C-alpha positions in Angstrom: -32.0 22.9 -29.2 -32.5 19.6 -27.5 -29.7 17.0 -27.4 -31.8 14.3 -29.1 -32.6 16.7 -32.0 -29.0 17.5 -32.5 -28.0 13.8 -32.4 -30.7 13.0 -35.0 -29.6 15.7 -37.3 -26.0 14.5 -37.1 -27.1 10.9 -37.9 -29.0 12.1 -40.9 -26.2 14.3 -42.2 -23.5 11.6 -41.7 -25.7 9.1 -43.5 -25.9 11.5 -46.5 -22.2 12.4 -46.4 -21.0 8.8 -46.1 -23.6 7.3 -48.4 -24.5 4.5 -46.0 -26.9 3.8 -43.3 -25.8 5.4 -40.1 -27.3 4.9 -36.6 -27.2 6.8 -33.3 -24.9 4.1 -32.0 -22.3 5.2 -34.6 -22.0 8.5 -32.8 -19.9 6.6 -30.3 -17.2 6.3 -33.0 -14.5 8.8 -34.0 -15.1 10.7 -37.1 -11.9 9.2 -38.6 -13.1 5.6 -38.0 -16.2 6.2 -40.1 -14.1 6.8 -43.2 -15.0 10.5 -43.4 -12.6 13.1 -44.7 -11.9 16.7 -43.7 -14.4 18.2 -46.1 -17.1 16.1 -44.4 -16.1 17.6 -41.1 -16.2 21.1 -42.5 -19.7 20.6 -43.9 -21.0 19.0 -40.8 -19.6 21.8 -38.6 -21.2 24.4 -40.9 -24.6 22.7 -40.8 -24.4 22.3 -37.0 -23.5 26.0 -36.8 -26.5 27.0 -38.8 -28.8 24.7 -36.7 -27.6 25.8 -33.2 -26.8 29.4 -34.1 -23.2 29.5 -32.7 -19.7 28.9 -34.1 -18.7 25.3 -34.6 -15.0 24.6 -35.5 -14.5 21.4 -37.6 -11.6 20.5 -35.3 -14.1 19.7 -32.5 -14.5 16.2 -34.1 -10.8 15.6 -33.7 -10.6 16.9 -30.2 -13.0 14.4 -28.7 -13.0 10.6 -28.3 -16.3 10.3 -30.3 -18.8 12.2 -32.3 -21.3 12.0 -29.4 -18.7 13.6 -27.1 -18.1 16.4 -29.6 -21.9 17.0 -29.8 -22.2 16.9 -26.0 -19.5 19.6 -25.8 -21.4 21.8 -28.4 -24.6 21.5 -26.4 -22.9 22.4 -23.1 -21.4 25.6 -24.4 
C-alpha cells in the first residue's frame, strides 16, 4: 500500500469518526488533540489493519507525536 493511499484513508475515517471536516494537515496533530476517544483509536486501528493486512495496535497513536508519524511507522514495518 502506498503512503498517500493510507493517509487518504485515515483522513476519510477520521472525518467520519469525528463528524467534521478533516484534512491531511490534521494528520500532524496528536489523536488526543483532535477530541477523539479510545474507541475511535480502536476502530481506526482495526480498519487500518484490514487495509494493510498486518496487526495494528491502537496504542500506536499514543506512542507517536502525530497521527502522520504513527502512519509512517506502520508503513515502514
